[in-house]
C-alpha positions, -999 to +999 in steps of 0.1 A: -240-117-111-240-094-081-243-055-081-232-045-046-212-062-026-189-063+006-157-051+004-123-045+024-091-030+020-066-044+039-036-021+055-003-025+073-006-023+109-008+019+119-020+026+079-057+017+087-071+056+094-046+062+060-069+046+040-101+047+055-093+092+045-084+077+010-115+061+006-139+089+019-119+109-005-131+090-031-170+097-020-171+063+001-186+051+032-164+030+053-157+020+084-120+006+102-111-017+117-078-033+126-053-043+096-087-036+074-110-014+062-149-020+051-171-005+029-193-010+001-196-008-039-204-022-072-181-033-097-170+007-107-163+009-066-140-020-068-122-008-098-121+026-086-102+017-053-079-007-068-068+021-090-066+050-062-056+037-032-020+047-025-018+032+013-035+001+013-019-039+004-055-051-018-088-049-024-110-083-013-146-088-019-159-106+012-184-133+004-194-142+037-187-147+076-197-173+103-194-196+130-165-219+122-159-243+153-154-271+134-150-289+098-184-300+094-195-258+105-165-248+079-180-265+052-218-257+057-207-226+059-185-226+025-216-242+008-244-219+017-225-191+002-241-179-031-208-188-050-231-191-080-229-154-079-194-145-083-175-176-099-188-188-138-185-220-148-152-228-161-132-201-138-102-209-123-109-207-077-077-220-057-081-216-023-054-191-023-046-183+014-059-199+051-054-185+085-063-191+114-057-179+151-075-179+184-095-209+169-105-247+173-093-245+131-061-241+131-049-266+104-046-245+074-038-264+050-070-287+060-091-257+059-083-249+023-086-286+016-123-281+036-130-252+014-122-262-019-145-287-014-175-270-005-170-251-032-171-274-060-199-293-044-219-257-047-210-255-078-218-286-089-251-287-075-255-247-095-246-262-130-264-293-126-228-315-130-218-349-117-205-353-086-177-373-100-168-352-129-142-326-117-149-295-127-125-275-156-103-252-141-093-234-175-104-196-173-099-165-154-085-169-121-105-161-087-082-166-056-107-173-026-087-165+014-103-180+042-092-162+074-103-172+111-101-152+136-117-166+170-135-190+153-154-168+129-145-175+091-147-149+062-141-158+032-133-136+005-118-130-031-093-114-043-094-084-070-061-072-069-035-098-077+002-085-074-001-064-042-011-029-049+026-013-036+032-029-070+032+001-090+054-012-122+077+018-121+102-001-098+129-016-125+154-021-094+152-018-058+187-021-039+189-032-002+158-034+016+135-010+002+105+008+015+073-005+001+061+020-027+024+023-005+040+028+028+059+055+013+032+067+004+012+070+036+040+084+054+036+110+025+003+113+031+013+114+070+033+145+067+023+179+065+038+183+026+014+194+003+023+200-036+036+238-029+060+230-005+096+224-013+107+181-005+140+169+001+150+129+006+186+129+016+189+091+020+167+086-007+176+049-019+160+036-052+140+069-053+105+056-037+097+088-020+104+109-048+081+090-074+051+087-052+054+118-042+059+132-076+023+111-084+004+127-050+019+159-066+008+154-101-026+133-091-015+105-109-035+077-101-010+046-085-022+023-100-022+041-130+004+015-151-004-015-140-035-041-141-056-061-114-069-094-112-108-086-117-101-068-150-100-107-161-132-117-147-158-117-175-184-101-151-164-070-149-173-049-177-144-037-201-159-006-209-167+003-176-126-002-165-117+017-196-143+045-184-124+051-155-091+045-163-100+075-188-115+098-155-083+089-138-062+103-163-086+131-168-079+137-133-041+139-135-019+175-134+003+173-154+018+208-159+020+217-117+057+228-103+074+207-083+098+209-063+117+174-044+149+164-046+162+129-039+200+131-029+217+099-016+254+090-012+256+060-036+258+064-071+250+037-079+213+039-058+212+075-078+215+058-112+186+030-101+162+064-088+167+075-121+158+040-135+128+042-117+117+079-115+120+075-154+095+044-162+073+060-141+072+092-165+088+110-140+124+117-151+118+152-155+099+163-121+120+149-097+156+160-088+183+129-082+215+132-076+248+120-055+257+139-023+265+130+010+235+142+037+259+162+056+265+181+024+223+197+026+223+233+023+193+251+015+177+289+016+140+272+010+118+277+035+085+259+048+099+224+036+097+190+039+129+162+049+112+128+047+141+097+053+140+061+051+176+061+065+196+027+073+176+007+105+171-034+106+186-056+081+192-025+066+226-018+092+261-020+079+272-016+123+258+005+145+285+028+151+285+043+115+244+046+123+249+062+158+272+087+130+246+094+105+217+094+128+242+123+149+248+141+110+211+140+103+204+156+136+232+187+134+224+183+095+185+196+098+193+217+129+193+246+106+165+242+089+144+261+115+109+264+095+117+227+077+093+197+092+109+163+089+099+129+090+128+102+101+112+061+095+133+039+119+133+011+144+163+027+165+145+026+196+174+055+209+168+074+172+160+105+192+193+105+219+214+098+191+201+125+167+198+154+196+162+159+197+132+150+210+106+143+186+071+163+187+053+132+173+062+091+169+038+074+156+046+033+152+043+016+122+052-020+103+076-021+077+064-056+069+068-079+104+092-052+115+085-025+143+091+012+129+085+042+146+077+077+123+102+104+141+079+139+137+092+170+143+070+202+131+089+232+114+083+269+125+060+281+099+072+316+084+048+336+059+068+335+027+064+370+025+083+378+058+113+356+046+113+378+018+117+412+033 
C-alpha cells in the first residue's frame, strides 16, 4: 500500500480559504482551489485532517486525473490507475458518486458503470481472478467518486464517511439549522477569541455556542465520531489511537469561557441544552430563553454572532423586517462589540439600519447568503474600568 497520498479537503463555496488556513495550522502545505484544498500526506495526515478540520466537508484521496472525452478514454484511464495500492481483495468499492460538468460525458449513471467495470477488470488482473467470476465485496467499504470537469476526470476515494459537519453531538436540530462546519467557519472568520465574551441571541439548537466552546477549549471537532478509513485494513489502528490520544492531550478543559446563547423559543433552548450536554459542554455554555430585544450587557469587546430566520426559515416578511430592525436597535448600544450576522436577505442593511463594515458571500447548502460584519470600537479593559 502507498505511504503518501494526494489529498483534497472539500469545502463549501467561500470557505476554501478558511480550510486552507486550518490545514496550514496543522503544519501541512496546501493549495486552495474552488471548492477544495489540495495537499499531500500519509495515513497520519488523513486521520489528523479528518479529526481536526472544523470547516471542511470531507477528506478524499485523489487516485488519479486524466482526460476523459469518451467512455473508452474513461475506461482506460481508470484501468491504468494503481488500484492495488488502495483496494484490498474482498473489499467493497461502490462508485458512490459521479458528477459531470461542461463535459462530453454527461450521463452520470453510465460514467459510474464504466468506472466500476474498469476497477473490477484491474483487480481481477492483479489478483489473478477469472473474468467470469465476480469479485466478492463483503469487506470494508471504499467509496469511489468520479468528477469530470471540462473533459478531465478526477477519481477519488472518500476517507471520511458521514460528512465532517456531523460532529455527533446534535440530538435534535429544530427548523433549518446551520451546519456545524459552517458555524465553525464563521467563528473562524470572525474576530472572536476565547478571551472575549460571545453571545448568540438567536441560538436555536446551540450550534454556534457549541462550536465556539470546542474552538475555545481546543477540542478536535471529530473527536466523538469515527471515519470510514478507520475500518480499512491498511490503516494502523495503533496510529489512529495515538493521534486521538494526542488530540485529547491538546484539549484545554480548564479554560474559562464566556459564551451565552439565547432564543425566544423555549423549546429550542431545551434542544440546545441537550446538544450541549451531548457534547460535554453543558457547564461551559449559558443557555436561556430570552427575547432578542432584552439583550443588554455591561461587558466590553465582545462578539455577537447570529443566524436569524431567513430563506426557508421565514415565517413572514413583515415579522422578519421587524426582527432585523430590532436587531439594529438592540445592538447599537454595544459600541465595543463586533457583530456577525448571516442572512440571505439582500436588503438586510436597510432593515438593520446600518451599513456593514464588510460583507462576505457564502453558501448555506445551495442558498446564497451574506455574512454582514460590523466591527466594534476596541477599548482597553483598564480604560473602561477607570
